[in-house]
C-alpha positions as CSV (number, residue, x, y, z in Angstrom):
1,M,85.7,89.7,66.3
2,L,89.4,89.3,65.7
3,S,91.8,91.1,67.9
4,S,94.4,93.4,66.3
5,N,97.1,90.8,67.2
6,S,95.3,88.0,65.4
7,R,94.8,90.1,62.3
8,R,98.5,90.8,62.1
9,L,99.6,87.2,62.0
10,P,98.6,86.5,58.4
11,L,100.2,89.7,57.2
12,I,103.5,88.9,59.0
13,A,103.5,85.3,57.5
14,V,102.8,86.7,54.0
15,A,105.6,89.3,54.4
16,V,108.1,86.6,55.5
17,V,107.1,84.2,52.7
18,S,107.3,87.0,50.2
19,F,110.7,88.1,51.5
20,L,112.1,84.6,51.2
21,A,110.5,83.9,47.8
22,S,112.0,87.1,46.3
23,G,115.5,86.0,47.2
24,C,116.1,89.3,48.9
25,G,119.2,88.7,51.0
26,S,119.6,86.4,53.9
27,F,116.9,85.8,56.4
28,S,117.7,86.5,60.0
29,A,115.8,87.3,63.2
30,R,117.3,90.8,63.0
31,N,115.1,91.4,60.0
32,L,111.9,90.9,62.0
33,P,110.4,93.1,64.7
34,N,110.7,92.0,68.3
35,F,108.6,88.9,68.9
36,D,106.9,90.3,72.0
37,E,105.9,93.4,70.2
38,M,104.6,91.5,67.1
39,F,102.3,89.3,69.2
40,G,101.3,91.9,71.8
41,V,103.1,90.2,74.7
42,K,103.5,92.6,77.6
43,A,107.1,93.8,77.9
44,G,108.9,92.0,80.7
45,V,107.2,88.6,80.5
46,R,110.7,87.0,80.5
47,D,111.5,89.2,83.5
48,E,108.4,87.9,85.3
49,E,109.4,84.3,84.9
50,Q,113.0,85.1,86.0
51,H,111.8,86.8,89.2
52,R,109.2,84.1,89.9
53,Q,111.8,81.3,89.6
54,S,114.4,83.3,91.6
55,Y,111.9,84.0,94.3
56,Q,111.0,80.3,94.6
57,K,114.7,79.3,94.9
58,S,116.1,82.0,97.1
59,R,113.0,83.6,98.7
60,D,114.6,87.0,97.9
61,P,112.2,89.7,98.9
62,E,113.4,91.9,96.0
63,D,112.1,89.3,93.5
64,L,108.7,89.3,95.3
65,R,108.7,93.2,95.4
66,W,109.4,93.2,91.6
67,L,106.5,90.8,91.0
68,L,104.2,92.9,93.2
69,A,105.2,96.2,91.5
70,N,105.1,94.9,87.9
71,R,102.7,92.0,87.6
72,I,100.0,92.1,90.3
73,S,97.1,94.5,90.3
74,S,93.7,95.1,91.9
75,G,91.0,92.9,90.4
76,M,93.1,89.8,90.0
77,S,91.8,86.5,91.4
78,V,93.5,84.5,94.1
79,S,94.7,81.9,91.6
80,E,96.1,84.6,89.3
81,V,98.2,86.1,92.1
82,G,99.3,82.6,93.1
83,R,100.4,81.9,89.5
84,I,102.5,85.1,89.4
85,V,104.1,84.5,92.8
86,G,104.7,80.9,91.9
87,Q,102.8,79.3,94.8
88,E,99.3,78.9,96.1
89,G,98.1,81.2,98.9
90,R,96.2,79.9,101.9
91,R,93.1,81.5,103.3
92,L,93.5,83.3,106.7
93,Y,90.3,82.7,108.6
94,D,91.4,84.9,111.6
95,D,91.6,88.1,109.5
96,T,89.6,90.5,111.6
97,W,92.8,92.3,112.7
98,I,93.4,93.2,109.0
99,K,89.8,94.4,108.4
100,K,89.9,96.7,111.5
101,G,93.4,98.0,110.7
102,G,92.3,101.2,109.0
103,G,92.1,99.9,105.4
104,Y,89.0,100.1,103.2
105,Y,88.0,96.5,103.9
106,Q,84.5,95.1,104.4
107,S,83.4,92.3,106.8
108,G,83.0,89.8,103.9
109,D,86.5,90.4,102.5
110,E,89.0,87.5,102.8
111,A,92.7,87.7,103.6
112,W,95.1,85.3,101.8
113,K,98.6,84.6,102.9
114,W,101.7,83.4,100.9
115,E,104.8,81.8,102.4
116,Q,107.5,83.8,104.0
117,D,110.4,85.3,102.2
118,R,113.9,84.7,103.5
119,N,113.5,87.6,105.9
120,G,110.5,86.0,107.5
121,Q,107.9,88.4,106.0
122,S,104.7,86.9,104.6
123,L,102.6,88.4,101.8
124,I,99.0,89.0,102.9
125,L,96.5,90.3,100.4
126,V,92.8,91.0,100.7
127,F,90.1,89.8,98.2
128,R,86.5,90.8,97.9
129,E,84.3,88.3,96.0
130,G,87.4,86.6,94.8
131,R,89.1,89.7,93.5
132,L,92.1,91.6,94.9
133,V,91.1,94.9,96.5
134,N,92.9,98.0,97.8
135,F,96.2,97.0,96.1
136,N,98.6,99.7,94.8
137,P,101.6,98.3,92.8
138,G,103.2,101.7,93.3
139,D,103.7,100.8,96.9
140,Y,106.2,98.2,95.8
141,A,107.9,100.2,93.0
142,E,111.6,101.0,93.3
143,K,112.2,104.6,94.4
144,L,115.3,106.1,92.7
145,D,115.6,109.0,95.1
146,P,116.0,107.9,98.8
147,F,114.3,111.1,99.8
148,E,111.3,110.6,97.6
149,F,108.0,110.1,99.4
């Protein structure tokens, strides 16, 4: 079965060729819909790459916070999270303190750690059967009102 995005591609190509063949004015990118929208790319993909590269260079916790709030979600694999952060995580084998810390973790869950940001804080996430669990991107979203809870 073709996705709706793959069905749109031939129509777009036909429209562009028809437009050019009819001699209707000049051709410019302004005449076309946004590339990301045309091909169903999630808004902010360029932002993701910018924040990932910036985090790798400066280790700014704000870049990591943006990635956590906007690109990481429960159900992702360890490798997917690593790709988004821009580095591989490493398994923490002494993770009983996390599992007993009041979260909804099970004894078979695995904690993974990513390198420290420039403030010395490490990212530690917990995975069950290879998938991220108990993760809420809203915990990392910017709060506009300082009194918002």
